[in-house]
C-alpha positions in Angstrom: -14.6 51.5 140.0 -14.7 53.9 137.7 -12.1 56.4 135.7 -12.4 60.3 136.0 -10.0 62.9 134.6 -9.2 65.2 137.6 -7.3 68.2 137.0 -3.7 68.3 139.0 -4.7 71.8 140.3 -7.9 70.6 141.8 -5.7 67.4 143.5 -3.2 69.7 145.1 -6.1 72.0 146.5 -7.7 68.6 148.0 -4.5 67.6 149.4 -3.8 71.4 150.8 -7.3 71.5 152.6 -7.1 67.8 153.6 -9.9 66.3 151.5 -7.4 64.0 150.0 -5.4 62.2 152.2 -3.0 59.0 152.5 -4.2 55.9 154.5 -2.0 55.4 157.3 -0.7 52.2 156.0 1.3 53.9 153.1 4.9 54.2 153.5 6.6 57.6 153.8 7.2 60.0 151.2 11.1 58.9 150.0 11.6 60.7 146.6 15.4 62.3 146.2 16.0 65.5 144.3 16.8 63.8 141.0 13.5 62.4 141.0 11.6 65.4 141.7 13.3 67.4 139.1 12.7 64.4 136.4 8.9 64.6 137.3 8.7 68.6 137.2 10.8 68.3 133.8 8.1 65.6 132.2 5.2 68.1 133.5 7.1 71.3 131.9 7.5 69.0 128.7 3.3 67.6 128.9 4.6 64.2 129.0 2.5 61.7 130.8 3.2 61.6 134.6 1.2 58.4 135.4 -2.1 57.2 136.9 -3.2 57.7 140.7 -6.0 55.5 142.1 -8.0 56.6 145.0 -10.4 54.8 147.5 -13.5 56.8 148.7 -13.2 57.4 152.3 -16.1 56.8 154.5 -17.5 53.4 153.6 -18.8 51.6 156.8 -17.1 48.2 155.7 -13.7 49.4 155.2 -12.3 51.9 157.2 -8.7 53.1 157.5 -6.7 55.5 159.5 -5.7 58.3 157.5 -2.9 61.3 157.4 -2.2 64.1 155.5 0.5 64.3 153.1 3.7 65.5 154.2 4.1 69.7 154.2 0.1 70.2 154.4 -0.8 72.8 157.0 -1.6 71.5 160.5 -5.3 72.3 159.8 -5.8 69.8 157.0 -5.1 67.1 159.7 -8.4 68.1 161.4 -10.5 67.3 158.1 -12.0 64.0 157.3 -10.7 63.0 154.0 -13.1 62.3 151.2 -10.7 60.3 149.3 -7.6 58.2 150.4 -4.5 57.9 147.9 -4.0 54.1 147.3 -1.2 54.6 144.3 0.5 58.0 143.3 1.7 59.3 146.9 5.2 60.0 145.6 4.4 61.8 142.6 1.4 63.6 144.1 3.4 64.7 147.6 6.2 65.8 145.0 4.0 67.8 143.0 2.3 69.2 145.9 5.3 70.1 148.0 7.5 71.6 144.8 4.8 73.4 143.0 1.8 74.5 145.6 3.4 74.5 149.2 5.0 77.6 150.4 7.7 76.0 152.3 11.0 74.5 150.9 10.9 70.5 150.0 12.7 68.6 152.7 14.3 65.8 150.4 17.8 64.1 149.7 20.4 64.5 147.3 21.5 61.2 145.4 24.5 60.7 148.0 21.5 60.8 150.9 22.1 63.9 152.2 19.3 66.0 153.7 18.4 69.2 151.6 15.4 71.8 151.6 15.1 73.2 148.4 12.6 75.4 146.3 11.7 74.4 142.5 10.9 76.7 139.9 10.1 76.6 136.2 12.1 78.7 134.0 9.8 80.1 131.5 9.2 83.7 130.0 5.4 83.8 130.5 4.3 82.8 133.7 0.8 81.9 132.2 2.3 79.0 131.0 2.5 77.4 134.3 -1.0 77.7 135.0 -1.6 75.9 131.3 0.9 73.1 132.6 -0.8 72.5 135.7 -4.5 73.1 134.3 -4.1 70.8 131.5 -2.6 67.8 133.1 -4.8 65.0 134.3 -4.3 62.2 136.6 -6.7 59.3 136.1 -8.9 57.8 139.0 
């Protein structure tokens, strides 16, 4: 086991391509609109958003079925992942869905009603969003 700084922008690219997937035993994504907004607020304020834990895929002694993160393109499921997400799925799925995916996020209100929503940062200089995403790290 080791620790490695990885840019969030690199993680979402790996999620999009299918290089980073979930082991099939992981529960589904369940975060509601308020949790997503709180996470995005933390990111926009450069607050720590927690660590993630990954397992290298392809070990002959430990093999899991795998699946893509919700919202990934269909072709991502044809990729054999390099890594599996063991911890951090809810945060990574929320970040991927709200900041990287071109589709609305399928989530719920605090009362449980299903909604589709796009999320935006209200900033004057769009280069700041690149700063936010490229300067935030997850630790493996």
